[in-house]
MMTF fields as JSON, N, C-alpha, C and O atoms, coordinates in Angstrom:
{
  "mmtfVersion": "1.0.0",
  "mmtfProducer": "UNKNOWN",
  "numBonds": 315,
  "numAtoms": 316,
  "numGroups": 79,
  "numChains": 1,
  "numModels": 1,
  "chainsPerModel": [1],
  "groupsPerChain": [79],
  "chainIdList": ["A"],
  "bondAtomList": [4, 2, 8, 6, 12, 10, 16, 14, 20, 18, 24, 22, 28, 26, 32, 30, 36, 34, 40, 38, 44, 42, 48, 46, 52, 50, 56, 54, 60, 58, 64, 62, 68, 66, 72, 70, 76, 74, 80, 78, 84, 82, 88, 86, 92, 90, 96, 94, 100, 98, 104, 102, 108, 106, 112, 110, 116, 114, 120, 118, 124, 122, 128, 126, 132, 130, 136, 134, 140, 138, 144, 142, 148, 146, 152, 150, 156, 154, 160, 158, 164, 162, 168, 166, 172, 170, 176, 174, 180, 178, 184, 182, 188, 186, 192, 190, 196, 194, 200, 198, 204, 202, 208, 206, 212, 210, 216, 214, 220, 218, 224, 222, 228, 226, 232, 230, 236, 234, 240, 238, 244, 242, 248, 246, 252, 250, 256, 254, 260, 258, 264, 262, 268, 266, 272, 270, 276, 274, 280, 278, 284, 282, 288, 286, 292, 290, 296, 294, 300, 298, 304, 302, 308, 306, 312, 310],
  "bondOrderList": [1, 1, 1, 1, 1, 1, 1, 1, 1, 1, 1, 1, 1, 1, 1, 1, 1, 1, 1, 1, 1, 1, 1, 1, 1, 1, 1, 1, 1, 1, 1, 1, 1, 1, 1, 1, 1, 1, 1, 1, 1, 1, 1, 1, 1, 1, 1, 1, 1, 1, 1, 1, 1, 1, 1, 1, 1, 1, 1, 1, 1, 1, 1, 1, 1, 1, 1, 1, 1, 1, 1, 1, 1, 1, 1, 1, 1, 1],
  "groupList": [{"groupName": "MET", "atomNameList": ["N", "CA", "C", "O"], "elementList": ["N", "C", "C", "O"], "formalChargeList": [0, 0, 0, 0], "bondAtomList": [1, 0, 2, 1, 3, 2], "bondOrderList": [1, 1, 2], "singleLetterCode": "M", "chemCompType": "L-PEPTIDE LINKING"}, {"groupName": "ALA", "atomNameList": ["N", "CA", "C", "O"], "elementList": ["N", "C", "C", "O"], "formalChargeList": [0, 0, 0, 0], "bondAtomList": [1, 0, 2, 1, 3, 2], "bondOrderList": [1, 1, 2], "singleLetterCode": "A", "chemCompType": "L-PEPTIDE LINKING"}, {"groupName": "LEU", "atomNameList": ["N", "CA", "C", "O"], "elementList": ["N", "C", "C", "O"], "formalChargeList": [0, 0, 0, 0], "bondAtomList": [1, 0, 2, 1, 3, 2], "bondOrderList": [1, 1, 2], "singleLetterCode": "L", "chemCompType": "L-PEPTIDE LINKING"}, {"groupName": "ASN", "atomNameList": ["N", "CA", "C", "O"], "elementList": ["N", "C", "C", "O"], "formalChargeList": [0, 0, 0, 0], "bondAtomList": [1, 0, 2, 1, 3, 2], "bondOrderList": [1, 1, 2], "singleLetterCode": "N", "chemCompType": "L-PEPTIDE LINKING"}, {"groupName": "GLU", "atomNameList": ["N", "CA", "C", "O"], "elementList": ["N", "C", "C", "O"], "formalChargeList": [0, 0, 0, 0], "bondAtomList": [1, 0, 2, 1, 3, 2], "bondOrderList": [1, 1, 2], "singleLetterCode": "E", "chemCompType": "L-PEPTIDE LINKING"}, {"groupName": "GLY", "atomNameList": ["N", "CA", "C", "O"], "elementList": ["N", "C", "C", "O"], "formalChargeList": [0, 0, 0, 0], "bondAtomList": [1, 0, 2, 1, 3, 2], "bondOrderList": [1, 1, 2], "singleLetterCode": "G", "chemCompType": "PEPTIDE LINKING"}, {"groupName": "THR", "atomNameList": ["N", "CA", "C", "O"], "elementList": ["N", "C", "C", "O"], "formalChargeList": [0, 0, 0, 0], "bondAtomList": [1, 0, 2, 1, 3, 2], "bondOrderList": [1, 1, 2], "singleLetterCode": "T", "chemCompType": "L-PEPTIDE LINKING"}, {"groupName": "GLN", "atomNameList": ["N", "CA", "C", "O"], "elementList": ["N", "C", "C", "O"], "formalChargeList": [0, 0, 0, 0], "bondAtomList": [1, 0, 2, 1, 3, 2], "bondOrderList": [1, 1, 2], "singleLetterCode": "Q", "chemCompType": "L-PEPTIDE LINKING"}, {"groupName": "ARG", "atomNameList": ["N", "CA", "C", "O"], "elementList": ["N", "C", "C", "O"], "formalChargeList": [0, 0, 0, 0], "bondAtomList": [1, 0, 2, 1, 3, 2], "bondOrderList": [1, 1, 2], "singleLetterCode": "R", "chemCompType": "L-PEPTIDE LINKING"}, {"groupName": "ILE", "atomNameList": ["N", "CA", "C", "O"], "elementList": ["N", "C", "C", "O"], "formalChargeList": [0, 0, 0, 0], "bondAtomList": [1, 0, 2, 1, 3, 2], "bondOrderList": [1, 1, 2], "singleLetterCode": "I", "chemCompType": "L-PEPTIDE LINKING"}, {"groupName": "ASP", "atomNameList": ["N", "CA", "C", "O"], "elementList": ["N", "C", "C", "O"], "formalChargeList": [0, 0, 0, 0], "bondAtomList": [1, 0, 2, 1, 3, 2], "bondOrderList": [1, 1, 2], "singleLetterCode": "D", "chemCompType": "L-PEPTIDE LINKING"}, {"groupName": "HIS", "atomNameList": ["N", "CA", "C", "O"], "elementList": ["N", "C", "C", "O"], "formalChargeList": [0, 0, 0, 0], "bondAtomList": [1, 0, 2, 1, 3, 2], "bondOrderList": [1, 1, 2], "singleLetterCode": "H", "chemCompType": "L-PEPTIDE LINKING"}, {"groupName": "PRO", "atomNameList": ["N", "CA", "C", "O"], "elementList": ["N", "C", "C", "O"], "formalChargeList": [0, 0, 0, 0], "bondAtomList": [1, 0, 2, 1, 3, 2], "bondOrderList": [1, 1, 2], "singleLetterCode": "P", "chemCompType": "L-PEPTIDE LINKING"}, {"groupName": "LYS", "atomNameList": ["N", "CA", "C", "O"], "elementList": ["N", "C", "C", "O"], "formalChargeList": [0, 0, 0, 0], "bondAtomList": [1, 0, 2, 1, 3, 2], "bondOrderList": [1, 1, 2], "singleLetterCode": "K", "chemCompType": "L-PEPTIDE LINKING"}, {"groupName": "SER", "atomNameList": ["N", "CA", "C", "O"], "elementList": ["N", "C", "C", "O"], "formalChargeList": [0, 0, 0, 0], "bondAtomList": [1, 0, 2, 1, 3, 2], "bondOrderList": [1, 1, 2], "singleLetterCode": "S", "chemCompType": "L-PEPTIDE LINKING"}, {"groupName": "VAL", "atomNameList": ["N", "CA", "C", "O"], "elementList": ["N", "C", "C", "O"], "formalChargeList": [0, 0, 0, 0], "bondAtomList": [1, 0, 2, 1, 3, 2], "bondOrderList": [1, 1, 2], "singleLetterCode": "V", "chemCompType": "L-PEPTIDE LINKING"}, {"groupName": "TYR", "atomNameList": ["N", "CA", "C", "O"], "elementList": ["N", "C", "C", "O"], "formalChargeList": [0, 0, 0, 0], "bondAtomList": [1, 0, 2, 1, 3, 2], "bondOrderList": [1, 1, 2], "singleLetterCode": "Y", "chemCompType": "L-PEPTIDE LINKING"}, {"groupName": "TRP", "atomNameList": ["N", "CA", "C", "O"], "elementList": ["N", "C", "C", "O"], "formalChargeList": [0, 0, 0, 0], "bondAtomList": [1, 0, 2, 1, 3, 2], "bondOrderList": [1, 1, 2], "singleLetterCode": "W", "chemCompType": "L-PEPTIDE LINKING"}],
  "groupTypeList": [0, 1, 2, 3, 4, 4, 5, 6, 7, 8, 9, 5, 4, 10, 11, 12, 8, 1, 13, 2, 14, 10, 1, 7, 15, 4, 7, 9, 8, 10, 4, 16, 4, 4, 16, 12, 7, 5, 11, 4, 2, 11, 15, 5, 16, 8, 2, 2, 1, 13, 8, 17, 5, 9, 14, 11, 14, 0, 15, 8, 3, 9, 15, 6, 16, 8, 8, 8, 3, 7, 17, 1, 5, 8, 17, 13, 8, 9, 10],
  "groupIdList": [1, 2, 3, 4, 5, 6, 7, 8, 9, 10, 11, 12, 13, 14, 15, 16, 17, 18, 19, 20, 21, 22, 23, 24, 25, 26, 27, 28, 29, 30, 31, 32, 33, 34, 35, 36, 37, 38, 39, 40, 41, 42, 43, 44, 45, 46, 47, 48, 49, 50, 51, 52, 53, 54, 55, 56, 57, 58, 59, 60, 61, 62, 63, 64, 65, 66, 67, 68, 69, 70, 71, 72, 73, 74, 75, 76, 77, 78, 79],
  "secStructList": [7, 3, 3, 7, 6, 6, 1, 7, 1, 5, 7, 4, 4, 4, 1, 6, 6, 7, 7, 1, 7, 2, 2, 2, 2, 2, 2, 2, 2, 2, 2, 2, 2, 2, 1, 7, 6, 6, 1, 6, 6, 7, 7, 7, 2, 2, 2, 2, 2, 2, 2, 2, 6, 1, 7, 2, 2, 2, 2, 2, 2, 2, 2, 6, 6, 1, 1, 1, 7, 7, 7, 7, 1, 3, 3, 7, 7, 7, 7],
  "xCoordList": [23.668, 23.45, 24.47, 25.577, 24.231, 25.292, 25.544, 24.624, 26.61, 27.023, 28.029, 28.651, 28.235, 29.009, 30.309, 30.406, 31.481, 32.831, 33.172, 33.876, 32.674, 32.963, 32.145, 32.459, 31.372, 30.4, 29.392, 28.735, 29.141, 28.084, 26.795, 25.954, 26.486, 25.14, 24.839, 25.673, 23.566, 23.09, 22.995, 22.736, 23.218, 23.345, 22.34, 21.965, 21.935, 21.335, 20.064, 19.619, 19.495, 18.159, 18.222, 17.25, 19.293, 19.438, 18.968, 18.623, 18.928, 18.579, 17.185, 16.398, 16.691, 15.273, 14.231, 13.037, 14.839, 13.817, 13.852, 13.106, 14.66, 14.999, 13.482, 12.683, 13.262, 11.847, 12.146, 11.27, 13.325, 13.815, 14.93, 15.821, 14.792, 15.946, 17.048, 16.914, 18.258, 19.468, 19.115, 19.433, 18.497, 18.213, 17.396, 17.751, 16.405, 15.661, 16.21, 15.876, 17.13, 17.998, 18.89, 19.063, 19.482, 20.286, 19.42, 19.82, 18.142, 17.241, 17.009, 17.04, 16.787, 16.416, 17.488, 17.203, 18.938, 20.046, 20.141, 20.52, 19.945, 20.044, 18.924, 19.225, 17.659, 16.666, 17.186, 17.24, 17.543, 17.86, 19.079, 19.19, 19.984, 21.242, 21.238, 22.136, 20.008, 19.927, 19.897, 20.652, 19.299, 19.492, 19.761, 19.074, 20.856, 21.313, 20.273, 19.2, 20.469, 19.476, 19.529, 20.556, 18.173, 18.048, 17.503, 16.907, 17.786, 17.279, 15.747, 15.289, 15.068, 13.516, 13.059, 11.991, 13.856, 13.468, 14.046, 13.77, 14.776, 15.544, 14.235, 13.244, 14.329, 13.511, 14.003, 15.103, 13.278, 13.726, 13.294, 12.672, 13.603, 13.333, 11.876, 11.532, 10.892, 9.667, 8.816, 7.958, 9.157, 8.665, 9.191, 8.381, 10.422, 10.848, 10.293, 10.174, 9.969, 9.548, 8.011, 7.534, 7.384, 5.85, 5.929, 5.27, 6.761, 7.011, 7.191, 6.55, 8.123, 8.576, 7.947, 8.249, 7.043, 6.244, 7.332, 7.191, 8.231, 9.137, 9.161, 8.808, 9.641, 9.852, 10.891, 11.794, 10.673, 11.736, 13.12, 14.16, 13.05, 14.348, 14.984, 16.213, 14.225, 14.812, 15.503, 16.711, 14.808, 15.256, 16.622, 17.627, 16.654, 17.779, 18.84, 19.87, 18.682, 19.7, 20.227, 21.429, 19.412, 19.811, 20.822, 21.961, 20.207, 20.982, 22.148, 22.998, 22.358, 23.574, 24.537, 25.597, 24.162, 24.908, 24.962, 25.987, 24.002, 24.166, 23.384, 23.628, 22.505, 22.07, 22.509, 22.81, 22.471, 22.996, 24.272, 24.613, 25.122, 26.597, 27.653, 28.751, 27.336, 28.119, 28.095, 27.112, 29.389, 29.526, 29.717, 30.177, 29.271, 29.241, 30.893, 31.671, 31.147, 32.49, 32.736, 33.839, 31.405, 31.473, 30.161, 29.19, 30.073, 28.752, 28.575, 29.525, 27.286, 26.926, 25.878, 24.815, 26.148, 25.233, 24.332, 24.761, 23.055, 21.928, 21.249, 20.644, 21.326, 20.683, 19.446, 18.73],
  "yCoordList": [-132.351, -131.313, -130.363, -130.711, -128.88, -128.148, -127.454, -126.768, -127.492, -127.043, -125.988, -125.937, -125.022, -123.985, -124.596, -125.809, -123.708, -124.084, -124.956, -125.964, -124.532, -125.253, -126.571, -127.486, -126.696, -128.202, -128.192, -129.205, -126.814, -127.003, -126.655, -126.959, -125.905, -125.365, -125.587, -125.479, -125.898, -125.99, -124.502, -123.502, -124.472, -123.137, -123.312, -124.434, -122.173, -122.135, -122.996, -123.276, -123.409, -124.101, -125.412, -126.166, -125.669, -126.801, -126.431, -127.285, -125.337, -124.658, -124.73, -124.116, -125.361, -125.462, -124.486, -124.748, -123.036, -121.986, -121.454, -120.549, -121.977, -121.47, -121.346, -122.283, -120.33, -120.047, -120.151, -120.561, -119.817, -119.787, -120.961, -121.301, -121.397, -122.429, -121.542, -120.322, -122.229, -121.448, -120.835, -119.683, -121.629, -121.204, -119.968, -119.011, -119.859, -118.792, -117.46, -116.39, -117.665, -116.607, -115.987, -114.774, -116.975, -116.456, -115.789, -114.769, -116.294, -115.592, -114.12, -113.157, -113.999, -112.679, -111.733, -110.589, -112.195, -111.345, -111.27, -110.153, -112.02, -111.746, -110.744, -109.929, -110.807, -109.809, -108.509, -107.603, -108.329, -107.049, -106.464, -105.252, -107.394, -106.882, -106.608, -106.084, -107.088, -107.105, -105.752, -105.53, -104.832, -103.262, -102.396, -102.466, -101.477, -100.584, -99.836, -99.742, -99.192, -98.388, -97.096, -96.566, -96.649, -95.402, -95.78, -94.986, -97.16, -97.419, -97.664, -98.168, -97.358, -97.599, -99.099, -99.306, -100.028, -101.213, -101.873, -103.041, -101.148, -101.754, -102.079, -101.349, -103.353, -103.874, -103.674, -104.147, -102.99, -102.625, -103.603, -104.593, -103.382, -104.361, -104.615, -105.776, -103.585, -103.654, -104.615, -105.43, -104.401, -105.26, -106.608, -107.524, -106.899, -108.133, -108.902, -110.127, -108.17, -108.715, -109.157, -110.2, -108.337, -108.75, -110.026, -111.035, -109.922, -111.093, -112.52, -113.559, -112.268, -113.51, -113.929, -114.945, -113.004, -113.239, -112.983, -113.701, -112.182, -112.0, -110.359, -109.547, -110.122, -108.576, -107.948, -108.582, -106.622, -105.896, -105.894, -105.854, -105.944, -106.015, -107.321, -107.381, -108.425, -109.667, -109.445, -109.677, -108.954, -108.746, -108.088, -108.598, -106.729, -106.098, -106.824, -106.824, -107.519, -108.512, -109.539, -109.797, -110.048, -110.996, -110.427, -110.866, -109.208, -108.66, -107.999, -107.635, -107.773, -106.917, -108.066, -107.75, -109.37, -110.638, -110.417, -110.724, -109.962, -109.929, -111.479, -112.026, -111.914, -113.202, -114.135, -113.709, -115.339, -116.37, -116.159, -116.537, -115.573, -115.119, -116.277, -116.202, -117.337, -118.407, -119.503, -119.792, -120.119, -121.168, -122.408, -122.375, -123.523, -124.736, -125.158, -125.368, -125.207, -125.669, -127.198, -127.742, -127.875, -129.21, -129.848, -129.108, -131.041, -131.675, -132.825, -133.507, -133.026, -134.175, -135.022, -134.528, -136.352, -137.174, -137.821, -138.383, -137.77, -138.243, -139.221, -138.928, -140.549, -141.636, -141.823, -142.749],
  "zCoordList": [-46.657, -45.851, -45.846, -45.437, -46.345, -46.051, -44.871, -44.427, -44.269, -42.842, -43.074, -44.135, -41.974, -41.999, -41.835, -41.648, -41.903, -41.836, -40.568, -40.632, -39.55, -38.263, -38.352, -37.589, -39.009, -39.122, -38.229, -37.988, -37.547, -36.584, -36.726, -35.88, -37.937, -38.156, -39.7, -40.599, -39.84, -41.266, -41.953, -41.283, -43.279, -43.886, -45.125, -45.465, -45.765, -46.945, -46.72, -45.607, -47.986, -48.015, -47.141, -47.12, -46.464, -45.436, -44.174, -43.358, -43.962, -42.567, -42.141, -42.861, -41.103, -41.044, -40.962, -41.11, -40.655, -41.15, -42.486, -42.859, -43.161, -44.591, -45.36, -45.337, -45.898, -46.752, -48.144, -48.906, -48.59, -49.95, -50.356, -49.578, -51.376, -51.945, -52.217, -52.308, -52.36, -52.835, -54.33, -54.626, -55.15, -56.451, -56.349, -57.038, -55.624, -55.456, -55.118, -55.628, -54.157, -53.746, -54.742, -54.86, -55.499, -56.847, -57.753, -58.313, -57.992, -58.914, -58.37, -59.137, -57.082, -56.478, -56.772, -57.123, -56.636, -56.963, -58.315, -58.668, -59.199, -60.488, -61.029, -61.901, -60.52, -60.765, -60.338, -61.17, -59.235, -58.582, -59.429, -59.614, -59.931, -60.456, -62.013, -62.672, -62.448, -64.028, -64.432, -65.379, -64.039, -64.457, -63.318, -62.299, -63.462, -62.523, -61.922, -62.519, -60.625, -59.963, -60.819, -61.243, -61.015, -61.9, -63.305, -64.033, -63.628, -65.047, -64.929, -63.904, -65.827, -65.872, -65.499, -64.922, -65.832, -65.831, -64.419, -64.148, -63.63, -62.257, -61.468, -61.499, -60.691, -59.888, -58.51, -58.224, -57.564, -56.177, -55.265, -55.65, -53.967, -52.812, -52.632, -52.408, -52.707, -52.304, -53.463, -53.124, -54.665, -55.839, -55.691, -55.833, -55.428, -55.381, -54.141, -54.165, -53.095, -51.79, -52.072, -51.624, -52.778, -53.093, -54.008, -53.758, -55.064, -55.953, -55.185, -55.34, -54.427, -53.682, -52.306, -51.681, -51.942, -50.524, -49.319, -48.329, -49.311, -48.2, -48.065, -48.92, -46.842, -46.43, -47.345, -47.891, -47.463, -48.295, -47.662, -48.32, -46.264, -45.493, -45.741, -45.773, -45.929, -46.412, -47.486, -47.526, -48.526, -49.943, -49.789, -50.286, -48.96, -48.828, -48.488, -49.162, -47.393, -46.786, -47.886, -47.952, -48.642, -49.818, -50.655, -50.81, -51.29, -52.358, -51.791, -52.604, -50.563, -50.013, -49.453, -48.912, -49.585, -49.093, -47.442, -46.834, -46.866, -45.471, -44.901, -43.825, -45.848, -45.512, -46.818, -47.933, -46.441, -47.524, -47.906, -49.027, -47.114, -47.467, -47.222, -47.773, -46.41, -46.263, -47.323, -48.005, -47.382, -48.31, -47.365, -46.224, -48.067, -47.231, -47.107, -48.038, -45.709, -45.582, -45.362, -45.417, -45.076, -44.97, -45.485, -45.643, -45.733, -46.302, -45.353, -44.968, -44.973, -44.27, -44.853, -45.229, -44.95, -45.737, -44.816, -43.808, -45.117, -44.228, -44.987, -46.019, -44.462, -45.028, -44.47, -44.852]
}
């Protein structure tokens, strides 16, 4: 289980309220960054939100690293 640097909270897909896996978050970021804004094939927040079943504000927070921006400082094994 991934924990924050202090080891007090679960982060990423291990958080109890997580709706997306870490791989899905990376895929959203990759899709958004594939073509620059202004390019005819650029995928915006609203289209990604519709594809993934989340709000456009959550997509914005994911691609701007306001969400899922922590790296695991510690790992805890659960048996």
